[in-house]
C-alpha positions as CSV (number, residue, x, y, z in Angstrom):
1,X,0.1,0.0,0.0
2,X,1.6,3.5,-1.1
3,X,2.9,5.4,1.9
4,X,2.9,2.6,4.3
5,X,5.9,0.2,5.0
6,X,5.9,-2.9,7.1
7,X,9.7,-3.4,6.6
8,X,10.9,-5.6,9.5
9,X,7.5,-6.5,10.7
10,X,5.7,-9.7,10.9
11,X,1.9,-10.2,9.9
12,X,-0.2,-13.3,10.5
13,X,-3.4,-13.8,8.3
14,X,-6.0,-16.6,8.6
15,X,-8.1,-17.8,5.7
16,X,-5.5,-16.5,3.4
17,X,-5.9,-19.2,1.0
18,X,-8.2,-17.4,-1.3
19,X,-10.2,-14.2,-1.6
20,X,-9.5,-11.3,0.8
21,X,-7.2,-13.2,2.9
22,X,-4.7,-14.1,0.2
23,X,-4.8,-10.6,-1.2
24,X,-4.2,-9.3,2.1
25,X,-1.2,-11.6,2.8
26,X,0.2,-10.5,-0.7
27,X,-0.4,-6.6,0.3
28,X,1.6,-7.2,3.3
29,X,4.4,-8.8,1.6
30,X,4.4,-6.1,-1.1
31,X,4.9,-3.4,1.9
32,X,7.6,-5.3,3.3
33,X,6.4,-7.6,5.8
34,X,7.3,-11.3,6.7
35,X,4.1,-13.1,6.4
36,X,2.5,-16.1,7.9
37,X,-0.2,-17.4,5.7
38,X,-2.8,-19.8,7.4
39,X,-5.6,-21.8,6.1
40,X,-7.2,-25.0,7.0
41,X,-6.8,-25.9,3.3
42,X,-3.2,-26.5,2.5
43,X,-3.3,-26.2,-1.2
44,X,-4.8,-22.7,-1.0
45,X,-2.2,-21.6,1.4
46,X,0.7,-22.9,-0.2
47,X,-0.3,-21.0,-3.3
48,X,-0.4,-17.8,-1.5
49,X,3.1,-18.5,-0.4
50,X,4.3,-19.2,-3.7
51,X,2.8,-16.2,-5.2
52,X,4.5,-14.1,-2.5
53,X,7.8,-15.5,-3.0
54,X,7.7,-15.3,-6.7
55,X,7.2,-11.3,-6.2
56,X,10.0,-11.4,-3.9
57,X,8.4,-11.5,-0.8
58,X,8.8,-13.7,2.4
59,X,6.4,-15.8,3.8
60,X,5.6,-19.4,5.5
61,X,2.6,-21.6,5.3
62,X,1.1,-22.9,8.8
63,X,-2.0,-24.8,8.4
64,X,-4.7,-24.3,11.2
65,X,-8.2,-24.7,12.2
66,X,-9.2,-21.6,13.9
67,X,-12.1,-23.5,15.7
68,X,-9.6,-26.0,17.4
69,X,-7.5,-24.5,20.1
70,X,-4.5,-26.7,19.9
71,X,-4.2,-25.6,16.2
72,X,-4.4,-22.0,16.9
73,X,-1.8,-22.2,19.8
74,X,0.5,-23.9,17.4
75,X,-0.1,-21.4,14.4
76,X,1.0,-18.4,16.8
77,X,3.8,-20.4,18.4
78,X,5.0,-21.3,14.6
79,X,5.0,-17.6,13.8
80,X,7.1,-16.6,16.9
81,X,9.3,-19.5,16.5
82,X,9.9,-18.5,12.7
83,X,10.2,-14.8,12.9
84,X,10.4,-14.0,16.9
85,X,7.9,-11.6,16.9
86,X,4.2,-10.8,15.8
87,X,3.5,-7.2,14.9
88,X,0.2,-7.3,13.0
89,X,-2.6,-10.1,12.6
90,X,-5.7,-10.2,10.4
91,X,-8.1,-12.8,11.9
92,X,-9.9,-13.2,8.6
93,X,-11.0,-17.0,8.6
94,X,-14.8,-17.6,8.1
95,X,-17.6,-19.5,6.8
96,X,-21.3,-18.9,5.8
97,X,-23.5,-21.8,6.2
98,X,-26.6,-20.6,4.3
99,X,-29.7,-18.5,4.6
100,X,-32.4,-20.5,6.1
101,X,-35.1,-18.9,8.1
102,X,-34.3,-19.3,12.1
103,X,-36.8,-22.3,12.8
104,X,-35.3,-24.4,10.0
105,X,-31.7,-24.3,11.1
106,X,-30.0,-27.5,12.3
107,X,-28.5,-26.6,15.7
108,X,-25.0,-28.4,15.0
109,X,-24.7,-26.4,11.8
110,X,-25.6,-23.1,13.3
111,X,-23.1,-23.4,16.2
112,X,-20.3,-24.5,13.6
113,X,-20.8,-20.8,12.3
114,X,-19.9,-19.7,15.7
115,X,-16.9,-22.2,16.1
116,X,-15.5,-20.7,12.9
117,X,-16.5,-17.0,12.9
118,X,-16.4,-16.0,16.4
119,X,-14.8,-18.8,18.5
120,X,-11.9,-18.7,16.0
121,X,-11.6,-14.7,16.5
122,X,-11.4,-15.3,20.1
123,X,-8.8,-18.0,20.1
124,X,-6.6,-16.1,17.7
125,X,-6.7,-13.2,19.9
126,X,-6.1,-14.9,22.8
127,X,-2.8,-16.2,21.7
128,X,-2.0,-13.3,19.8
129,X,-2.6,-10.9,22.3
130,X,-0.4,-13.1,24.7
131,X,2.8,-12.7,22.6
132,X,2.1,-8.8,21.6
133,X,1.7,-8.0,25.5
134,X,4.9,-9.7,26.0
135,X,6.6,-7.5,23.3
136,X,4.7,-4.4,24.4
137,X,3.1,-3.5,21.1
138,X,0.7,-5.1,18.5
139,X,-2.3,-4.3,16.1
140,X,-5.1,-6.8,15.3
141,X,-7.8,-6.3,12.7
142,X,-10.8,-9.0,12.8
143,X,-13.0,-9.8,9.8
144,X,-16.4,-9.0,10.6
145,X,-19.0,-7.8,8.0
146,X,-21.6,-5.6,7.3
147,X,-23.8,-8.4,8.5
148,X,-22.1,-7.6,11.9
149,X,-23.6,-4.2,11.9
150,X,-27.0,-4.8,10.7
151,X,-29.3,-8.1,9.6
152,X,-28.8,-9.1,6.2
153,X,-31.2,-12.2,6.7
154,X,-28.4,-14.8,7.1
155,X,-29.4,-16.2,10.6
156,X,-26.0,-17.7,11.9
157,X,-23.4,-15.6,10.0
158,X,-25.4,-12.3,11.0
159,X,-25.2,-13.5,14.6
160,X,-21.7,-14.5,14.7
161,X,-20.5,-11.5,13.0
162,X,-22.1,-9.4,15.3
163,X,-20.4,-11.3,18.0
164,X,-16.9,-10.5,16.4
165,X,-17.8,-6.5,16.4
166,X,-18.5,-7.1,20.3
167,X,-15.1,-9.0,20.8
168,X,-13.3,-6.5,18.9
169,X,-14.5,-3.4,20.9
170,X,-14.0,-5.3,24.2
171,X,-10.4,-6.3,23.5
172,X,-9.8,-3.0,22.4
173,X,-11.0,-1.4,25.6
174,X,-9.0,-4.0,27.7
175,X,-5.5,-4.0,25.8
176,X,-5.2,-0.5,24.0
177,X,-3.7,1.1,27.0
178,X,-1.1,-1.8,26.9
179,X,-0.1,-1.2,23.5
180,X,-2.2,-3.5,21.4
181,X,-4.9,-1.7,19.1
182,X,-7.8,-3.9,18.0
183,X,-10.1,-3.1,15.2
184,X,-12.3,-4.9,12.5
185,X,-13.4,-4.6,8.9
186,X,-17.0,-4.9,7.9
187,X,-16.9,-5.5,4.2
188,X,-20.0,-5.7,1.7
189,X,-20.3,-7.8,-1.1
190,X,-16.5,-8.4,-2.3
191,X,-15.5,-10.3,-5.5
192,X,-14.5,-13.5,-3.8
193,X,-15.0,-17.1,-4.9
194,X,-18.2,-17.1,-2.6
195,X,-19.8,-13.9,-4.2
196,X,-18.5,-15.0,-7.6
197,X,-20.9,-17.9,-7.4
198,X,-23.8,-16.0,-6.6
199,X,-22.8,-13.6,-9.6
200,X,-22.6,-16.7,-12.0
201,X,-26.2,-17.7,-10.9
202,X,-27.4,-14.5,-12.1
203,X,-27.5,-12.4,-8.8
204,X,-24.9,-9.9,-9.8
205,X,-27.1,-7.0,-10.6
206,X,-28.9,-7.5,-7.2
207,X,-25.7,-7.7,-5.1
208,X,-24.7,-4.5,-6.9
209,X,-27.7,-2.8,-6.1
210,X,-27.0,-3.3,-2.4
211,X,-24.1,-0.6,-2.7
212,X,-24.8,3.2,-3.5
213,X,-21.4,3.1,-5.0
214,X,-23.0,1.0,-7.7
215,X,-20.9,-2.2,-7.7
216,X,-19.0,-4.9,-6.1
217,X,-16.1,-4.4,-4.0
218,X,-12.4,-5.9,-4.7
219,X,-10.4,-7.9,-2.2
220,X,-7.6,-5.1,-2.7
221,X,-10.1,-2.6,-1.2
222,X,-10.6,-4.5,1.8
223,X,-6.8,-5.3,2.1
224,X,-5.7,-1.8,2.0
225,X,-8.1,-0.9,4.7
226,X,-6.4,-3.7,7.0
227,X,-3.1,-2.4,6.3
228,X,-3.9,1.0,7.2
229,X,-5.6,-0.2,10.4
230,X,-2.6,-1.9,11.4
231,X,-0.1,0.7,10.6
232,X,0.8,3.8,12.7
233,X,-1.3,5.8,10.2
234,X,-4.3,4.7,12.4
235,X,-2.4,4.9,15.6
236,X,-5.3,6.6,17.5
237,X,-8.0,4.3,15.9
238,X,-9.0,1.2,18.0
239,X,-12.4,-0.7,18.8
240,X,-13.6,0.6,15.5
241,X,-15.9,-1.4,12.9
242,X,-14.5,-0.1,9.6
243,X,-17.2,-0.5,7.0
244,X,-15.9,-1.4,3.4
245,X,-19.0,-1.6,1.9
246,X,-19.8,0.9,-1.1
247,X,-22.3,2.7,1.1
248,X,-24.5,-0.1,2.0
249,X,-24.7,0.8,5.6
250,X,-25.4,4.4,4.7
251,X,-28.8,3.6,3.3
């Protein structure tokens, strides 16, 4: 990102095997960061690392399931073991389990959304903050959504992303005075594989109409927001859910 350097910094990104996570990992690397790429699917994460290295960046891949505490603990330990520090984290891994009416949800599937989207963010922050406290600084950005601010009808996804906003604000209040800023991004519809599927099914015009700006967002537009929030340019910003939504929440 122009004007922001992450030289000598270490950034960890979950859900970095595709979409917003991959683009953000590449953006951190392009700005000079050493990047820890993580995803539950090794193939996607390894491709991200290969692409970063092909552009002259430095990155490693660590497979992790953010819903599993031992896996997250190992992820953060590997980052520290490899690079000796952790300056920034983008807790991006998440899932969407459908758009059923409330009474039709299977409880196990509903809770799976919370396991990944909410518990996963909590576990990542738990172990990231532990190391950031020891070094005296750090910046964390969590992936929420416009569905974390208002209802878009997706029952479990909306509830789990609202919880991410709450976790973000609580962590910011608890840790900002100790050198750790915590924010979240709230993207609208972004051109990721999941959104592209909906476009291919003929819903492109409907999705575009959600945004007063008149188009679907691009992953790099979210990535640039994450890099700004993690940088010293945002040194007085904490506990903030930053909408990257083409004006969707302004309606």
